[in-house]
C-alpha positions as a printed NumPy array, in Angstrom:
array([[-130.561,  -77.223,   63.174],
       [-126.797,  -77.357,   63.365],
       [-124.725,  -80.488,   62.666],
       [-121.148,  -80.186,   63.905],
       [-118.25 ,  -82.352,   64.944],
       [-118.474,  -83.276,   68.611],
       [-115.759,  -81.936,   70.876],
       [-114.234,  -83.492,   73.978],
       [-116.488,  -81.324,   76.146],
       [-119.533,  -82.98 ,   74.492],
       [-118.656,  -86.551,   75.46 ],
       [-120.64 ,  -86.55 ,   78.721],
       [-123.684,  -85.325,   76.745],
       [-123.355,  -88.217,   74.301],
       [-123.695,  -90.811,   77.044],
       [-126.873,  -89.113,   78.279],
       [-128.363,  -88.834,   74.779],
       [-127.636,  -92.517,   74.142],
       [-129.289,  -93.618,   77.395],
       [-132.363,  -91.456,   76.81 ],
       [-132.642,  -92.554,   73.168],
       [-132.543,  -96.208,   74.225],
       [-135.654,  -95.67 ,   76.359],
       [-137.696,  -96.357,   73.196],
       [-136.892, -100.047,   73.709],
       [-138.913, -100.093,   76.958],
       [-141.931, -102.317,   76.531],
       [-140.759, -103.704,   73.187],
       [-141.345, -107.467,   73.078],
       [-138.124, -109.391,   73.503],
       [-136.251, -106.41 ,   74.927],
       [-137.408, -106.574,   78.528],
       [-133.788, -106.785,   79.708],
       [-132.359, -104.342,   77.164],
       [-132.415, -101.355,   79.519],
       [-130.18 , -103.288,   81.909],
       [-127.477, -103.495,   79.224],
       [-124.726, -101.014,   79.889],
       [-124.741,  -97.898,   77.726],
       [-121.592,  -96.117,   76.67 ],
       [-119.936,  -93.715,   79.062],
       [-118.183,  -90.442,   78.34 ],
       [-114.916,  -92.376,   78.706],
       [-116.066,  -94.902,   76.102],
       [-116.396,  -92.043,   73.611],
       [-112.943,  -90.745,   74.545],
       [-111.552,  -94.264,   74.007],
       [-112.917,  -94.737,   70.488],
       [-110.17 ,  -95.382,   67.919],
       [-108.167,  -92.363,   66.825],
       [-109.979,  -92.388,   63.479],
       [-113.279,  -91.577,   65.187],
       [-115.788,  -89.142,   63.783],
       [-118.635,  -87.991,   65.994],
       [-121.305,  -85.685,   64.607],
       [-123.636,  -83.833,   66.968],
       [-127.05 ,  -82.352,   66.102],
       [-128.142,  -79.252,   68.019],
       [-131.495,  -77.492,   67.949],
       [-130.28 ,  -75.379,   69.816],
       [-129.311,  -77.925,   72.506],
       [-127.748,  -81.286,   71.628],
       [-130.495,  -83.71 ,   70.555],
       [-128.694,  -86.47 ,   68.639],
       [-125.337,  -87.802,   67.515],
       [-123.674,  -90.324,   65.243],
       [-120.339,  -91.845,   66.23 ],
       [-118.153,  -93.75 ,   63.816],
       [-114.642,  -94.86 ,   63.093],
       [-112.687,  -96.254,   60.177],
       [-112.09 ,  -99.964,   59.646],
       [-110.16 , -100.883,   56.541],
       [-111.494,  -98.524,   53.867],
       [-115.032,  -98.191,   55.217],
       [-116.619,  -96.193,   58.008],
       [-118.239,  -98.193,   60.806],
       [-121.269,  -96.421,   62.294],
       [-120.937,  -97.349,   65.947],
       [-123.93 ,  -95.43 ,   67.3  ],
       [-126.792,  -93.282,   66.045],
       [-128.858,  -91.907,   68.911],
       [-131.704,  -89.397,   68.752],
       [-133.564,  -88.122,   71.808],
       [-137.167,  -89.401,   71.826],
       [-138.568,  -85.853,   71.536],
       [-136.609,  -85.372,   68.284],
       [-137.32 ,  -88.741,   66.679],
       [-139.202,  -88.98 ,   63.372],
       [-138.212,  -85.42 ,   62.504],
       [-135.402,  -86.228,   60.058],
       [-132.569,  -85.707,   62.548],
       [-131.24 ,  -89.275,   62.239],
       [-131.388,  -89.047,   58.457],
       [-129.513,  -85.75 ,   58.489],
       [-126.775,  -87.194,   60.699],
       [-126.549,  -90.299,   58.525],
       [-126.259,  -88.208,   55.35 ],
       [-123.544,  -86.104,   57.013],
       [-121.627,  -89.264,   57.896],
       [-122.035,  -90.68 ,   54.38 ],
       [-120.896,  -87.411,   52.804],
       [-117.855,  -87.25 ,   55.076],
       [-116.942,  -90.857,   54.247],
       [-117.303,  -90.21 ,   50.506],
       [-115.258,  -87.001,   50.729],
       [-112.476,  -88.89 ,   52.512],
       [-112.351,  -91.541,   49.784],
       [-113.896,  -94.36 ,   51.811],
       [-115.718,  -97.209,   50.073],
       [-118.895,  -96.829,   52.138],
       [-120.48 ,  -97.082,   55.577],
       [-121.367, -100.253,   57.476],
       [-123.185, -100.858,   60.767],
       [-124.839, -103.52 ,   62.872],
       [-128.484, -103.068,   63.81 ],
       [-131.584, -104.919,   64.944],
       [-133.241, -106.587,   61.99 ],
       [-136.751, -106.694,   63.483],
       [-137.021, -103.281,   65.148],
       [-138.894, -100.774,   62.92 ],
       [-136.567,  -97.86 ,   63.631],
       [-133.446,  -99.937,   63.03 ],
       [-132.885, -102.101,   59.913],
       [-135.967, -100.736,   58.074],
       [-134.757,  -97.168,   58.742],
       [-131.365,  -97.888,   57.174],
       [-132.841,  -99.923,   54.32 ],
       [-135.03 ,  -96.943,   53.371],
       [-131.807,  -94.92 ,   53.139],
       [-130.032,  -97.254,   50.748],
       [-128.355,  -99.72 ,   53.13 ],
       [-128.414, -103.441,   52.328],
       [-127.858, -106.473,   54.537],
       [-124.344, -107.884,   54.085],
       [-123.36 , -111.526,   54.37 ],
       [-120.522, -111.727,   56.927],
       [-118.638, -114.078,   54.578],
       [-118.07 , -111.06 ,   52.287],
       [-116.422, -108.961,   55.008],
       [-112.728, -108.196,   55.208],
       [-110.861, -109.892,   58.082],
       [-110.948, -106.696,   60.19 ],
       [-114.674, -106.21 ,   59.632],
       [-115.345, -109.883,   60.342],
       [-113.393, -109.541,   63.603],
       [-115.565, -106.535,   64.545],
       [-118.734, -108.552,   63.807],
       [-117.405, -111.434,   65.933],
       [-116.693, -109.075,   68.852],
       [-120.209, -107.623,   68.606],
       [-121.706, -111.125,   68.567],
       [-119.89 , -111.977,   71.804],
       [-120.71 , -108.693,   73.569],
       [-124.374, -108.299,   72.576],
       [-126.9  , -110.559,   74.278],
       [-129.336, -109.714,   71.478],
       [-126.86 , -110.172,   68.586],
       [-128.86 , -113.006,   67.031],
       [-131.495, -110.358,   66.267],
       [-128.951, -108.103,   64.566],
       [-127.64 , -107.862,   61.041],
       [-124.756, -106.118,   59.319],
       [-125.78 , -103.509,   56.765],
       [-123.781, -101.378,   54.367],
       [-124.091,  -98.635,   51.812],
       [-121.253,  -98.389,   49.334],
       [-120.259,  -95.693,   46.865]])
């Protein structure tokens, strides 16, 4: 398996991987309307902040990615998507470790993310990899603003938490 930085030509693939990865929510109690939520488009990936980092996993075709960007002195993991056929094979963990290593190498304080607290492949996945739930009162103003934006945009935000792993 190859993990590499995503290139502009990969952005249309990312939108497809995200949509296909989200199919695992079908039939999950409380997520009946989740599939109707808009997924990211190729343009959304182009429009990420200039400090973006997108890692792509190939085996040999693209099967997963992690997109992130810097906020203050931490890396915000915006999306981790793995095709259903490649799930539970360590691909997500490998991408997450790549992102953590990159953040550490660049002198960042850690990685944060928002995720569903009660979905087995969300918060429990990150917790098993050293992430802890963070109280929003402890966030910097920029990170708090990001959490507030997510709360307004996500219909399911009340089921989400903010997690972080710091160095």
